N, C-alpha and C positions, 0 to 999 in steps of 0.2 A: 598495712603491719599482718592483719588476718591473713592475707593470702600469704603471706611472708612464713608465720606462725605453723599455718596447714603445711608446708613446705618442709619445713624444720622436722614437724610430727609424720608427714610420710617416709622423710630420710630414714629418721631412727627407727620406724615400723618395720622397713625394709633391710636395716641392718641388724636388725634382731631377730628378722628371720633367717638371715643368712646365717650369724651367730649360730643360730639353731640346726639348720642344714648340717654346719660345719660339727657340730657336737655329734649328731648324728651318725655322718659319714664318720667320723675316728672313730665312734662305738661297735661299727659296722664292719672297719678295717681295722687288718693286724699287717701293719709294714715289718718286713721282713728283711733284718742286713744280713749280704751274702756277699763272698767273694765269687765273683762269679767266672772264674779260672779253674776251681776246685771240682774236677771230674773225679767220680760219676754223682757226685752228691748234690752240685749247684755249678751247672756252667752252661758257654751255648753253643749249638749246633752251627753246623754250615749255614743254616740260615738266620743265625743268629739268635735262634727263638733259648730262651731259657729253659733247660731242662736237667734234669737228675732225680737220686731218689729224694733229696731232700724235697727238693719241687713237688714233687709227687707227694711225697706225706705230708708237706704243709696244705697242699689244696683240699687233700682228703680229710684230714684233721678241720681243716675251715669250713668245709660242708658239714661237718656233722656239729661244728658251733654255729650256723648259721652268718659265718662273719665271709667280706671278702679277704682275698688276700692278695697283697701287692708287695713284689719284690723289688728289694733296692740295693742295687751293686754296692759297695762300700769300700774305702782301705781297708783292708784286713789290720794293719795294723792299729786302727785308728778305731776298731769295732766297740770296744767298752765307751769309749768317750763319746759313739754318733750314739750307743744305747743309751747313753746317762745325761744324754745333751738333745733326748726326746726326738731326735729325727728317725729312729726305726724304734720299733716296739719289741723286737726279739733278734736274736743273733739266733742263726738256724743253718748251719753250713758246714757240715764234719765239724762242729764245736767239742774240742774235747773238755771234759770237766777234771778240774784240777784245784787242787787246793787254793792257788793264790788266784785263779780265777772264781773261784766261791765266796772273795772276799769281797770281787766288784758286782756280782750278779747273783740272780736265784735262779738254779737251773731246775730245769722239767728233771721228770725221769728218766733214766740211761735209756737208748734203744737201740743201740747198735755197738759192737764190741769191735776195737781198731787196736793197733800197737805201730810203736814207731820202729820202722825195718831202717836197714844201711845196704844202700846198692851204691853197684860200684859198675866200670865197663867190664865186659865180659873176660878180657883178656889182662886185668888187674893181678896185682901180688896180693893184694889184700883180702884174707881172708876169714878175719876177726875181728872182734871190736878194739881188741891190743894192738893190731897192726895198723891203726888209726896213728898211731903215733907219729908224730912229724909231718903228716898229711892234710890237706886244704881239703876242709868238709863243709859243703854247701845246707844251710836251712832256709827255711822261708822266715820272713821278719814277724815279731811277734808271736810267733806258732808254739803247739804246745812240742814240736822237735826242735826248737831252739832250748825250749825249757828242759828238757830230758838233755838234751846233750849238756847243758851249761851245770845239770847238777849232778851229771856223772864224774868221777876221777878221773877217764881220759882227758877235759875238755884240756887240762896244764901240761897234757902231751901232743895237743894239735900244734900245726903250723899255722895254722888258719881257721877259724870259724867265721865263714863268707855268706854274707844273710842277703836276701835276694825277696822282692816284692812277692814272687809269683813262686809255685814250686817248678811251674814249667819253666821258668827262668833256671832253676836250678837245675832241672835234664839238660837243658842247651848249654851251661857250664861247664857238667859233668861232659857232654858228648864234645865239644870243642877243649878238652883237656884242661882246662884251666884250674878245674877241681879234680879232687880224688876220689869223694865220694857223696855222696847226699843220706840224709837223712829224714824220712818224710812217713806220712800216713801211709799203713799200708795199702787202705780202704783207694786213694787216691793214687798210688804206685803201681800198683797191679793192675789200672785200667791204661793209664796213661802207656804203660811197657808193653801192653798188649798192641795200643795203639801206635806205636812207633817202631815196633820191632823187636820181641821179646828176649829174640837171638842174641840182643848187644848188651844184655846187662846182665849181671850175677846179684841176687840177692843171699845176704850172709844168712846164715844160721843164726849169729848172735843180733838182739836189739836192743833199743832201750826203754823199753818195759810197754808192757799192756794197757789199756786205757778205754774209758767208754765214752760214747759222744752224748752229748744233753744239749737243750734248748735254754739259752741263756735270756731271763727277762731282770726286768731292772727291778731292787732289793723290795720297793712299794707295792710290785704289782703281785700280790701274792692269788687275788681271785684271781686271776688270768692265767698264771703258773694250774691252781687249781681244775677249773676247765680246760687246760689244753692236755693235761695229764688223765683224766677222765676221759677227752675224746682219743687219745693216745693210745690206753687201754681200750676200748673200743674198737679202735684200727686193728691191735693186737686180737681180740676175742674173734671178730668176724674176719678174719684172716687178708684184710687190707694190706697191711705190712708184710706180710709172706709173696704176697700177690707183688709188690712193689719190688720188694727184696729179690724175688725170680727173675724180674724184669733187668734188673743192672744188675746183679750178682749171679746169675745162672750159673756161669764158670769158676 
């Protein structure tokens, strides 16, 4: 009986130590949810490594905070569910600040400007937002592009608003001639067009509105938001953000 009780005590002690280690690990690591196809903010290079503007910025801020940064690819359509289900600690990947999202998450200070642009193939007869009437328009599911189009009066005149899992799928559908136009983040679109051949596309002067990117946290994590905001400001003040911007957006 004494041996049994000693064994139970040892197991309890080891379990307690493991729990404490897990708590320390969770405190020192911030898990970032991202769409790993969203170039140039967060995506995989030819070797499969996660790279991008937001990846570099997150690492820089993690260094300022003395925290490990772990990246977790997620289904972008489920991003807020992943966050509030504690599977990730923040959403950080070209995450546009919108009024609807403010009801679900606590945003950091904005750190990059963006707008929702309209892209067609170069030979298309579409030259304005009004020309989208009776056309098929592709957008990413649960994206700010989708929100922007749905809030615009033109949505009632579209032939179809097609939703895809990724923005790359939107580009592929456009190139295949199944959709007539894409609405997506300018930051991503300019990068993708450069990679796929800018001469194939036409960007309309009309757009679906300007916006800003921020980092989304759980409503209860106000202390973490404040820490990240301070570190973000330090990165702006010491030139780190400018260096990262030049690396990914020099042109």
